[in-house]
C-alpha positions as CSV (number, residue, x, y, z in Angstrom):
1,M,-9.2,31.6,4.9
2,L,-10.7,29.5,2.1
3,V,-11.2,30.5,-1.5
4,R,-13.7,28.5,-3.6
5,V,-12.7,28.2,-7.3
6,R,-14.5,26.8,-10.2
7,A,-11.7,25.9,-12.7
8,G,-12.6,25.3,-16.3
9,A,-11.5,22.3,-18.4
10,D,-8.6,24.5,-19.6
11,G,-7.5,25.3,-16.0
12,T,-8.6,28.9,-15.9
13,P,-10.6,30.1,-13.0
14,E,-14.2,30.7,-14.1
15,D,-15.7,31.7,-10.7
16,V,-13.8,32.7,-7.6
17,S,-15.4,33.4,-4.2
18,I,-14.7,33.5,-0.5
19,A,-15.7,30.3,1.2
20,D,-14.4,31.3,4.6
21,S,-13.3,34.9,5.2
22,S,-10.1,36.0,6.8
23,G,-12.0,38.7,8.6
24,S,-10.3,41.4,6.7
25,R,-11.9,42.8,3.5
26,L,-8.5,43.9,2.2
27,L,-7.0,40.4,2.6
28,D,-10.1,38.7,1.2
29,R,-9.9,41.0,-1.9
30,A,-6.1,40.3,-2.3
31,A,-6.7,36.6,-2.2
32,L,-9.4,36.7,-4.8
33,E,-7.3,38.8,-7.1
34,A,-4.3,36.5,-6.7
35,V,-6.3,33.3,-7.3
36,R,-8.0,34.8,-10.4
37,R,-4.5,34.9,-12.0
38,W,-3.7,31.3,-11.2
39,R,-3.9,28.4,-13.7
40,F,-5.0,25.0,-12.4
41,T,-4.3,21.5,-13.6
42,P,-7.8,20.4,-14.7
43,A,-9.6,17.5,-13.1
44,T,-10.2,14.6,-15.5
45,A,-13.0,12.2,-16.2
46,N,-12.5,9.2,-18.5
47,G,-9.1,10.7,-19.4
48,R,-10.6,14.1,-20.5
49,P,-10.2,17.4,-18.8
50,I,-13.4,18.7,-17.0
51,A,-14.4,21.8,-15.1
52,D,-14.5,21.3,-11.3
53,T,-14.7,23.2,-8.1
54,V,-12.0,23.2,-5.4
55,Q,-11.4,25.1,-2.2
56,V,-8.0,26.6,-1.8
57,P,-6.6,27.5,1.7
58,I,-4.8,30.8,1.8
59,D,-2.6,31.6,4.7
60,F,-1.3,35.2,5.1
61,R,1.8,35.7,7.2
62,T,3.7,38.7,8.2
63,E,7.4,38.9,8.7
64,R,8.8,41.2,11.3
């Protein structure tokens, strides 16, 4: 699955959405909640931090 994140210049997620669903509403929701708690290293332009949008792959695995 892919999660689209707009991270602010301070590295906090400002907008988080599903770009490509896992097919499970529960897993999609868990991924969104997790990514909302992350902090990103901001992109830079001319040496200054800027907001930017990235897509983050999320891979759920189960152990048996």
